[in-house]
C-alpha positions as CSV (number, residue, x, y, z in Angstrom):
1,M,-34.4,17.3,-142.6
2,P,-34.5,20.8,-141.1
3,T,-37.3,23.1,-142.1
4,I,-36.6,26.1,-144.3
5,I,-36.4,29.4,-142.3
6,K,-38.1,32.1,-144.4
7,S,-37.3,35.1,-142.2
8,R,-33.8,36.5,-142.9
9,T,-33.6,37.9,-139.3
10,K,-34.6,34.5,-137.9
11,L,-32.1,32.7,-140.1
12,I,-29.3,35.1,-139.0
13,E,-30.3,34.6,-135.3
14,K,-30.3,30.8,-135.6
15,G,-27.0,30.8,-137.6
16,I,-25.2,32.9,-135.0
17,K,-26.5,30.7,-132.2
18,A,-25.4,27.6,-134.1
19,L,-21.9,29.0,-134.6
20,S,-21.7,30.2,-131.0
21,D,-22.9,26.9,-129.6
22,S,-20.5,24.9,-131.8
23,L,-17.4,27.2,-131.8
24,G,-17.9,29.3,-128.7
25,A,-18.6,33.0,-128.8
26,D,-15.1,34.2,-129.5
27,N,-14.5,31.8,-132.4
28,A,-17.9,32.4,-133.8
29,M,-17.1,36.2,-133.9
30,R,-13.7,35.4,-135.5
31,F,-15.5,33.3,-138.1
32,V,-17.9,36.0,-139.0
33,V,-15.1,38.6,-139.3
34,A,-13.1,36.3,-141.5
35,I,-16.0,35.8,-143.8
36,E,-16.6,39.5,-144.1
37,R,-12.9,40.1,-145.0
38,T,-12.6,37.5,-147.8
39,D,-12.4,38.5,-151.4
40,G,-15.0,37.1,-153.8
41,N,-18.3,35.5,-153.2
42,S,-18.4,33.7,-149.9
43,V,-21.7,32.1,-150.7
44,S,-20.2,30.4,-153.7
45,Q,-17.1,29.4,-151.7
46,F,-19.3,27.8,-149.1
47,H,-21.5,26.1,-151.7
48,N,-18.4,24.6,-153.3
49,L,-16.8,23.7,-150.0
50,L,-19.9,21.9,-148.7
51,K,-21.3,20.6,-152.0
52,G,-22.7,17.1,-151.7
53,K,-22.0,16.8,-147.9
54,S,-24.8,16.0,-145.5
55,I,-25.3,17.9,-142.3
56,E,-24.2,14.8,-140.5
57,A,-20.9,14.7,-142.4
58,I,-20.3,18.4,-141.8
59,H,-21.0,17.9,-138.1
60,K,-18.5,15.0,-137.9
61,E,-15.9,17.1,-139.6
62,I,-16.5,19.9,-137.1
63,L,-16.3,17.5,-134.1
64,A,-13.0,16.0,-135.5
65,A,-11.5,19.4,-135.9
66,K,-12.5,20.4,-132.4
67,A,-11.0,17.1,-131.1
68,K,-7.7,18.0,-132.8
69,K,-8.0,21.6,-131.4
70,L,-8.0,23.0,-134.9
71,I,-11.1,25.1,-134.0
């Protein structure tokens, strides 16, 4: 299990790197912009979307979407 990152700056840095590594720089930026433009509470939306899923399950979903060129 990953360790908890306590520094907000470090968390953002690692998050952006993970997005960029997974999605590529262009898609990572598009993702961040899309999050900023949504109405409502994106934290709650992500919590509900990912609720009960392991990191491994989320990773498999991302790889499957990439294989289908959805992302």
